[in-house]
C-alpha positions in Angstrom: -32.6 60.4 -74.5 -31.2 57.1 -73.1 -29.7 54.5 -75.4 -31.3 51.3 -75.1 -28.5 48.3 -75.4 -28.6 46.7 -78.6 -29.9 43.1 -79.2 -26.5 41.3 -79.2 -25.5 43.1 -76.0 -28.9 42.0 -74.2 -28.3 38.6 -75.3 -24.8 38.7 -73.7 -26.1 39.9 -70.4 -28.9 37.5 -70.4 -26.4 34.6 -70.9 -24.0 36.1 -68.1 -27.0 36.0 -65.5 -28.0 32.4 -66.5 -24.4 31.5 -65.6 -24.1 33.4 -62.2 -27.5 32.6 -60.7 -27.1 28.8 -60.2 -23.6 29.5 -58.2 -25.5 31.7 -55.6 -26.7 28.8 -53.5 -23.2 27.4 -53.4 -21.4 30.4 -52.6 -23.9 31.1 -49.8 -23.1 27.5 -48.3 -19.4 28.3 -48.6 -19.8 31.3 -46.5 -21.8 29.6 -43.6 -19.3 26.6 -43.7 -16.3 29.3 -43.6 -18.1 30.8 -40.3 -18.6 27.5 -38.8 -15.0 26.4 -39.2 -13.7 29.9 -38.0 -16.0 29.4 -34.8 -14.7 26.0 -33.9 -11.0 27.4 -34.3 -12.0 30.1 -31.9 -13.3 27.7 -29.2 -10.3 25.3 -29.7 -7.9 28.2 -29.1 -9.9 29.3 -26.1 -9.9 25.9 -24.5 -6.2 25.6 -25.1 -5.5 28.9 -23.5 -7.6 27.9 -20.4 -5.6 24.9 -19.4 -4.9 24.7 -15.6 -1.5 26.0 -14.9 1.2 23.3 -13.8 1.8 23.2 -10.1 5.4 23.9 -8.9 6.6 21.1 -6.7 10.4 22.3 -6.5 12.3 23.8 -3.6 10.8 27.1 -1.9 14.4 27.7 -0.5 17.8 26.8 -1.0 20.4 27.4 1.5 24.1 26.8 1.3 26.7 25.8 4.2 24.2 24.8 6.7 24.5 24.2 10.5 21.3 23.0 12.3 20.9 22.0 15.8 18.5 19.9 17.6 17.7 20.4 21.2 15.8 19.1 24.4 15.4 21.3 27.4 18.2 23.5 26.5 20.7 20.7 25.8 22.1 19.9 22.2 21.1 16.5 21.2 22.4 16.8 17.6 24.2 18.9 15.2 23.8 18.8 11.3 26.2 20.4 8.9 25.5 20.2 5.1 26.9 22.2 1.9 23.5 22.7 0.5 19.8 21.9 1.5 16.6 22.6 -0.2 13.4 23.3 1.5 10.0 22.3 0.3 6.3 23.5 0.8 5.4 20.3 2.5 8.2 20.7 5.2 10.4 18.0 3.6 14.2 18.9 3.3 16.7 17.5 0.9 20.2 17.6 0.9 21.7 16.5 -2.5 25.5 16.8 -1.6 25.2 14.9 1.7 25.2 15.5 5.3 27.2 15.0 8.6 25.4 14.7 11.8 26.8 14.5 15.5 24.7 13.0 18.3 25.4 13.9 21.8 24.7 12.2 25.1 22.8 13.6 28.2 26.2 15.1 29.3 26.8 17.0 26.1 29.6 14.5 25.0 29.8 13.4 21.4 28.5 9.9 21.3 28.1 8.9 17.5 28.2 10.4 14.2 26.2 9.7 10.9 27.5 10.5 7.3 25.9 10.1 3.9 26.4 11.2 0.4 22.5 12.1 0.0 19.9 12.6 2.8 16.4 13.7 2.9 14.0 14.6 5.8 10.6 13.4 5.3 8.3 15.7 7.5 5.2 13.6 7.3 7.1 10.5 8.6 9.5 12.5 11.0 12.3 10.5 9.9 15.5 10.9 7.8 16.7 8.7 5.0 20.4 8.5 4.0 21.6 7.0 0.9 25.1 6.3 -0.8 27.9 5.5 1.2 26.1 5.8 4.6 28.3 5.6 7.7 27.6 5.4 11.5 30.3 5.6 14.1 30.1 4.9 17.9 32.9 7.2 19.1 32.9 5.8 22.5 32.9 2.1 21.4 34.9 2.5 18.4 32.3 0.6 15.9 31.5 1.5 12.7 28.4 0.6 10.6 28.5 0.9 6.9 25.5 0.5 4.3 24.0 2.0 0.9 20.5 3.1 2.7 19.6 4.0 6.2 16.6 5.4 7.9 17.0 7.5 11.2 14.3 8.3 13.4 15.2 11.1 15.9 12.4 10.5 18.2 13.0 7.0 19.0 16.7 7.4 18.4 16.7 4.2 16.3 18.4 3.4 13.0 17.0 0.6 10.5 17.7 -0.6 7.0 16.8 -3.8 4.8 20.1 -3.3 2.6 23.4 -5.1 3.1 25.2 -3.9 6.2 28.9 -4.4 7.6 29.6 -3.5 11.4 33.3 -3.1 12.1 34.0 -3.8 15.8 37.5 -4.2 17.6 39.0 -7.3 15.9 36.2 -8.3 13.5 33.5 -7.2 10.8 30.1 -8.7 11.3 27.9 -8.6 8.1 24.4 -9.5 6.7 21.2 -8.1 5.4 18.9 -5.9 7.3 19.4 -4.0 10.6 17.6 -2.5 13.6 19.5 -0.6 16.1 19.8 2.2 18.5 21.5 5.4 16.8 24.6 5.0 18.7 24.9 1.3 18.0 24.8 0.5 21.6 22.3 -2.2 20.7 21.6 -3.6 17.3 20.3 -6.8 15.6 21.2 -7.9 12.2 17.9 -9.3 10.4 19.8 -11.8 8.3 23.5 -12.2 9.6 25.7 -14.0 7.0 29.3 -14.2 8.8 32.1 -12.5 10.6 35.5 -11.7 9.4 38.3 -11.5 11.8 40.4 -8.4 11.3 44.1 -8.1 12.8 44.7 -4.4 13.6 
């Protein structure tokens, strides 16, 4: 025969149940709150993981010891040499270590040269920008242009800048701010001429 609990034991069980029963609603609320917090955490992590990837804007190609030729009707019009150049997806080209460009006349003779510490070809505008110590020489006339920034349009064969320029001719140096000129310096205009210095050679 099964033994019944004694009166003291029965009283202890009742007291324990009285203490536990009021905690059940609180425990249920805590469980639901934990589930909600866990759900938000999962959603937050998912949104973080679904961020759009960063678009790569760096060069697609790097070439060292470059020689590029530009020709018209099978005749070389210019020759570019550079230590390194970067090519980008939009067609731009960057020459971080500078360029040296030779330009030839219709008879194939060297007419002028252009040198810059840094250069970039901007495809959308179809023009070049040189920076740093930019130097243009007319080989035939023995004239030299120096400036810190210069733009060159191969189609119009013109160069221009709004920076300070100096043009060394035989016997004097002309200086001022701003310039529009043909690429071989055969014709040029300084926007704001500032003076002339005579040079004894």
